[in-house]
MIDOSE-1310 file (N, C-alpha, C; in nm, 2 decimals, decimal comma, always signed):
residues 146
mknf	+11,81/+10,97/+15,19/+11,84/+11,12/+15,15/+11,92/+11,12/+15,02; +12,02/+10,98/+15,01/+12,11/+11,02/+14,92/+12,05/+10,92/+14,84; +12,00/+10,81/+14,86/+11,94/+10,75/+14,73/+11,80/+10,83/+14,65; +11,77/+10,93/+14,70/+11,65/+10,98/+14,66/+11,75/+11,08/+14,57
kaev	+11,82/+11,11/+14,62/+11,89/+11,25/+14,51/+11,97/+11,16/+14,44; +12,04/+11,06/+14,42/+12,07/+10,99/+14,32/+11,96/+10,94/+14,26; +11,87/+10,93/+14,27/+11,71/+10,87/+14,17/+11,69/+11,02/+14,09; +11,72/+11,13/+14,18/+11,67/+11,27/+14,08/+11,78/+11,33/+13,98
rkri	+11,94/+11,28/+14,00/+11,96/+11,28/+13,94/+11,99/+11,18/+13,82; +11,92/+11,06/+13,83/+11,89/+10,99/+13,69/+11,79/+11,07/+13,62; +11,69/+11,09/+13,69/+11,57/+11,16/+13,63/+11,61/+11,28/+13,55; +11,70/+11,36/+13,61/+11,71/+11,51/+13,54/+11,85/+11,44/+13,41
llrr	+11,89/+11,35/+13,44/+11,98/+11,32/+13,28/+11,90/+11,25/+13,18; +11,75/+11,17/+13,24/+11,71/+11,11/+13,11/+11,62/+11,22/+13,08; +11,58/+11,34/+13,17/+11,51/+11,44/+13,05/+11,59/+11,52/+13,00; +11,69/+11,56/+13,03/+11,80/+11,59/+12,91/+11,82/+11,54/+12,81
fllv	+11,84/+11,41/+12,81/+11,86/+11,33/+12,71/+11,74/+11,31/+12,60; +11,63/+11,31/+12,65/+11,49/+11,32/+12,59/+11,48/+11,43/+12,54; +11,52/+11,55/+12,63/+11,47/+11,67/+12,53/+11,56/+11,72/+12,43; +11,68/+11,66/+12,43/+11,81/+11,67/+12,30/+11,77/+11,57/+12,23
giiv	+11,68/+11,45/+12,20/+11,63/+11,39/+12,11/+11,53/+11,46/+12,04; +11,42/+11,51/+12,12/+11,32/+11,55/+12,10/+11,34/+11,69/+12,01; +11,41/+11,75/+12,08/+11,47/+11,88/+11,97/+11,55/+11,84/+11,87; +11,61/+11,76/+11,81/+11,66/+11,68/+11,74/+11,56/+11,62/+11,59
idil	+11,48/+11,54/+11,69/+11,33/+11,52/+11,59/+11,27/+11,61/+11,55; +11,28/+11,72/+11,59/+11,18/+11,86/+11,54/+11,28/+11,91/+11,44; +11,41/+11,93/+11,45/+11,47/+11,99/+11,35/+11,51/+11,89/+11,23; +11,51/+11,76/+11,26/+11,51/+11,69/+11,12/+11,35/+11,69/+11,06
lnvf	+11,26/+11,69/+11,13/+11,14/+11,68/+11,05/+11,13/+11,81/+10,98; +11,16/+11,95/+11,01/+11,17/+12,08/+10,97/+11,25/+12,03/+10,84; +11,37/+12,00/+10,86/+11,45/+12,00/+10,75/+11,42/+11,91/+10,63; +11,37/+11,82/+10,64/+11,33/+11,70/+10,56/+11,19/+11,73/+10,50
rdrf	+11,13/+11,81/+10,54/+10,98/+11,84/+10,51/+10,96/+11,82/+10,39; +11,04/+11,88/+10,32/+10,99/+11,89/+10,15/+11,02/+11,74/+10,10; +11,09/+11,64/+10,13/+11,11/+11,53/+10,09/+10,94/+11,44/+10,09; +10,89/+11,49/+10,17/+10,79/+11,40/+10,23/+10,65/+11,45/+10,15
tnip	+10,60/+11,46/+9,99/+10,50/+11,51/+9,91/+10,37/+11,47/+9,96; +10,36/+11,33/+10,01/+10,21/+11,29/+10,00/+10,15/+11,29/+10,15; +10,22/+11,37/+10,21/+10,18/+11,38/+10,35/+10,14/+11,50/+10,37; +10,00/+11,54/+10,41/+9,94/+11,66/+10,45/+9,97/+11,74/+10,53
dfaf	+9,97/+11,90/+10,52/+10,06/+12,01/+10,57/+10,03/+11,95/+10,72; +9,86/+11,97/+10,78/+9,83/+11,96/+10,88/+9,88/+11,80/+10,99; +9,91/+11,75/+10,92/+10,04/+11,63/+10,97/+10,18/+11,65/+11,03; +10,22/+11,77/+10,95/+10,37/+11,84/+11,00/+10,32/+11,90/+11,18
gyqi	+10,23/+11,99/+11,10/+10,20/+12,09/+11,20/+10,12/+12,04/+11,32; +10,03/+11,89/+11,29/+10,04/+11,86/+11,42/+10,15/+11,76/+11,51; +10,26/+11,72/+11,41/+10,41/+11,67/+11,44/+10,43/+11,77/+11,53; +10,44/+11,86/+11,48/+10,54/+12,01/+11,51/+10,47/+12,06/+11,69
gvli	+10,36/+12,06/+11,66/+10,30/+12,15/+11,77/+10,35/+12,04/+11,88; +10,35/+11,90/+11,88/+10,32/+11,76/+12,02/+10,46/+11,77/+12,07; +10,57/+11,80/+11,93/+10,70/+11,84/+11,98/+10,74/+11,91/+12,03; +10,73/+12,03/+12,03/+10,74/+12,17/+12,13/+10,64/+12,17/+12,25
glii	+10,50/+12,15/+12,22/+10,46/+12,06/+12,39/+10,56/+12,00/+12,47; +10,61/+11,87/+12,40/+10,71/+11,81/+12,51/+10,80/+11,89/+12,51; +10,91/+11,98/+12,44/+10,99/+12,00/+12,47/+10,96/+12,16/+12,61; +10,82/+12,16/+12,62/+10,81/+12,28/+12,68/+10,81/+12,19/+12,83
llsi	+10,71/+12,12/+12,83/+10,66/+12,00/+12,92/+10,78/+12,00/+13,00; +10,87/+11,93/+12,91/+10,98/+11,84/+13,02/+11,09/+11,92/+13,00; +11,09/+12,08/+12,97/+11,18/+12,19/+13,02/+11,16/+12,25/+13,16; +11,02/+12,25/+13,17/+10,98/+12,28/+13,31/+10,98/+12,16/+13,39
nlym	+10,95/+12,08/+13,41/+10,98/+11,96/+13,47/+11,16/+11,93/+13,57; +11,23/+11,95/+13,40/+11,35/+11,93/+13,46/+11,42/+12,06/+13,55; +11,36/+12,17/+13,50/+11,39/+12,31/+13,63/+11,37/+12,29/+13,73; +11,26/+12,22/+13,75/+11,15/+12,18/+13,86/+11,27/+12,08/+13,95
yera	+11,26/+11,96/+13,87/+11,42/+11,87/+13,93/+11,56/+11,97/+13,98; +11,58/+12,04/+13,86/+11,73/+12,05/+13,89/+11,72/+12,16/+14,03; +11,66/+12,22/+14,02/+11,57/+12,30/+14,20/+11,60/+12,25/+14,26; +11,52/+12,16/+14,29/+11,54/+12,04/+14,39/+11,65/+11,96/+14,42
yrne	+11,73/+11,93/+14,30/+11,89/+11,89/+14,35/+11,97/+11,96/+14,39; +11,95/+12,10/+14,37/+12,05/+12,17/+14,42/+11,98/+12,24/+14,57; +11,88/+12,23/+14,62/+11,88/+12,28/+14,71/+11,81/+12,16/+14,85; +11,86/+12,12/+14,96/+11,79/+12,04/+15,05/+11,67/+12,04/+15,10
erlk	+11,63/+12,18/+15,14/+11,48/+12,16/+15,18/+11,40/+12,11/+15,05; +11,42/+12,17/+14,95/+11,33/+12,10/+14,84/+11,33/+12,00/+14,79; +11,48/+11,94/+14,78/+11,44/+11,80/+14,81/+11,40/+11,71/+14,93; +11,38/+11,71/+15,00/+11,30/+11,69/+15,13/+11,12/+11,69/+15,07
llyi	+11,13/+11,81/+15,04/+10,99/+11,82/+15,00/+10,92/+11,71/+14,86; +11,00/+11,75/+14,82/+10,99/+11,64/+14,67/+10,97/+11,55/+14,69; +11,09/+11,46/+14,80/+11,05/+11,33/+14,85/+10,93/+11,33/+14,95; +10,86/+11,41/+15,02/+10,76/+11,40/+15,09/+10,62/+11,42/+14,98
kehd	+10,63/+11,46/+14,90/+10,56/+11,50/+14,83/+10,52/+11,39/+14,72; +10,62/+11,29/+14,65/+10,64/+11,19/+14,57/+10,62/+11,05/+14,70; +10,63/+11,07/+14,79/+10,61/+10,90/+14,87/+10,50/+10,94/+14,96; +10,40/+11,04/+14,95/+10,29/+11,08/+15,04/+10,17/+10,93/+15,01
erkv	+10,18/+10,83/+15,12/+10,07/+10,75/+15,10/+9,93/+10,78/+15,05; +9,86/+10,89/+15,10/+9,70/+10,92/+15,07/+9,73/+10,97/+14,91; +9,85/+11,03/+14,82/+9,85/+11,07/+14,74/+9,87/+10,97/+14,60; +9,95/+10,87/+14,67/+9,96/+10,74/+14,59/+9,87/+10,65/+14,57
liks	+9,73/+10,68/+14,69/+9,63/+10,59/+14,64/+9,55/+10,63/+14,61; +9,57/+10,81/+14,60/+9,49/+10,87/+14,51/+9,49/+10,85/+14,37; +9,61/+10,89/+14,33/+9,63/+10,85/+14,22/+9,65/+10,68/+14,16; +9,65/+10,58/+14,24/+9,64/+10,44/+14,17/+9,47/+10,46/+14,15
kmam	+9,39/+10,47/+14,23/+9,25/+10,47/+14,22/+9,20/+10,58/+14,10; +9,21/+10,68/+14,07/+9,22/+10,78/+13,96/+9,25/+10,66/+13,82; +9,40/+10,64/+13,82/+9,44/+10,57/+13,76/+9,34/+10,41/+13,69; +9,28/+10,35/+13,77/+9,23/+10,26/+13,75/+9,07/+10,31/+13,67
gtlf	+8,99/+10,42/+13,72/+8,87/+10,45/+13,70/+8,93/+10,51/+13,54; +9,04/+10,59/+13,53/+9,07/+10,63/+13,40/+9,04/+10,51/+13,30; +9,15/+10,41/+13,34/+9,13/+10,35/+13,22/+9,00/+10,29/+13,23; +8,90/+10,22/+13,28/+8,79/+10,18/+13,28/+8,74/+10,25/+13,19
isig	+8,69/+10,35/+13,23/+8,65/+10,50/+13,19/+8,67/+10,46/+12,98; +8,79/+10,50/+12,99/+8,86/+10,50/+12,83/+8,80/+10,38/+12,75; +8,82/+10,30/+12,82/+8,81/+10,15/+12,75/+8,66/+10,14/+12,73; +8,59/+10,19/+12,80/+8,45/+10,22/+12,78/+8,35/+10,31/+12,63
llgv	+8,44/+10,43/+12,64/+8,43/+10,52/+12,58/+8,48/+10,48/+12,45; +8,57/+10,43/+12,44/+8,64/+10,37/+12,31/+8,56/+10,21/+12,23; +8,49/+10,19/+12,31/+8,35/+10,06/+12,30/+8,26/+10,15/+12,26; +8,24/+10,26/+12,29/+8,11/+10,33/+12,22/+8,16/+10,37/+12,10
atli	+8,22/+10,45/+12,08/+8,33/+10,52/+11,98/+8,34/+10,41/+11,85; +8,38/+10,25/+11,90/+8,41/+10,18/+11,78/+8,22/+10,11/+11,75; +8,12/+10,13/+11,85/+8,03/+10,08/+11,79/+7,94/+10,20/+11,66; +8,01/+10,31/+11,69/+7,98/+10,44/+11,59/+8,07/+10,47/+11,47
avyi	+8,18/+10,43/+11,49/+8,29/+10,36/+11,40/+8,24/+10,26/+11,27; +8,16/+10,17/+11,35/+8,15/+10,08/+11,23/+8,08/+10,11/+11,11; +7,97/+10,20/+11,13/+7,90/+10,25/+11,04/+7,93/+10,33/+10,97; +8,05/+10,39/+10,99/+8,10/+10,54/+10,94/+8,26/+10,50/+10,84
nqtv	+8,32/+10,42/+10,90/+8,48/+10,41/+10,83/+8,53/+10,28/+10,91; +8,57/+10,14/+10,81/+8,57/+10,03/+10,89/+8,72/+10,06/+10,98; +8,86/+10,12/+10,83/+8,94/+10,13/+10,90/+8,97/+10,22/+11,07; +8,87/+10,25/+11,06/+8,84/+10,35/+11,22/+8,82/+10,23/+11,32
aftl	+8,73/+10,18/+11,26/+8,68/+10,07/+11,33/+8,78/+9,93/+11,39; +8,81/+9,88/+11,32/+8,94/+9,82/+11,33/+9,08/+9,84/+11,42; +9,09/+9,99/+11,38/+9,19/+10,08/+11,46/+9,12/+10,09/+11,63; +9,05/+10,12/+11,62/+8,99/+10,11/+11,80/+8,96/+9,96/+11,86
isvi	+8,91/+9,89/+11,78/+8,92/+9,77/+11,85/+9,06/+9,70/+11,87; +9,17/+9,73/+11,78/+9,29/+9,69/+11,82/+9,38/+9,74/+11,95; +9,31/+9,91/+11,96/+9,36/+9,98/+12,10/+9,27/+9,94/+12,21; +9,14/+9,88/+12,20/+9,09/+9,82/+12,33/+9,17/+9,69/+12,36
ygmg	+9,18/+9,61/+12,26/+9,24/+9,46/+12,29/+9,39/+9,52/+12,36; +9,47/+9,63/+12,28/+9,55/+9,64/+12,38/+9,61/+9,66/+12,46; +9,45/+9,72/+12,52/+9,49/+9,80/+12,63/+9,42/+9,73/+12,78; +9,34/+9,60/+12,72/+9,29/+9,47/+12,83/+9,40/+9,37/+12,82
iilc	+9,50/+9,39/+12,69/+9,61/+9,30/+12,71/+9,69/+9,37/+12,84; +9,75/+9,46/+12,79/+9,82/+9,57/+12,92/+9,77/+9,53/+13,06; +9,64/+9,55/+13,06/+9,57/+9,56/+13,23/+9,56/+9,42/+13,25; +9,57/+9,32/+13,15/+9,57/+9,15/+13,22/+9,72/+9,18/+13,25
vlkv	+9,87/+9,20/+13,20/+9,97/+9,17/+13,19/+10,03/+9,23/+13,35; +9,98/+9,36/+13,35/+10,02/+9,45/+13,46/+9,94/+9,38/+13,60; +9,80/+9,33/+13,57/+9,74/+9,28/+13,69/+9,84/+9,16/+13,74; +9,87/+9,09/+13,63/+9,96/+8,92/+13,69/+10,10/+8,96/+13,75
yysk	+10,15/+9,07/+13,68/+10,27/+9,13/+13,76/+10,28/+9,20/+13,88; +10,15/+9,28/+13,90/+10,14/+9,37/+14,04/+10,08/+9,24/+14,18; +10,06/+9,16/+14,08/+9,97/+9,04/+14,22/+10,12/+8,95/+14,21; +10,21/+8,93/+14,17/+10,32/+8,83/+14,21/+10,40/+8,92/+14,27
ky	+10,40/+9,05/+14,24/+10,51/+9,14/+14,29/+10,47/+9,14/+14,45; +10,31/+9,19/+14,48/+10,28/+9,23/+14,57/+10,22/+9,11/+14,67
């Protein structure tokens, strides 16, 4: 349990660092917004919305880990929750299914985008190839690891 407690401590520190970094980026985007005259307003709105969403999610996650770190009973429950073999298998199967469905949907979107906008089509093709390369690299890595 000491190893897991140390791992939770590392997660807490990482989340604190990320939270501070995102807040700094959010502040900088708002301070220097006037210098970017050629970028539409919705782009800034989207970025600020994503950053605020990340701040909220990281804060909730950080709170959960802080509570578990301070309470041995919650720490044990978190350990059991994260190391449950059934849940790990379900997540693994779910991730593979989601990946293949996403690649398929991107392929369909590419077929449609070819007729509408070439830039979008090439971007989607790049995303499909990127996901395929990542899939192959991870397959080789995990085949050798296990």
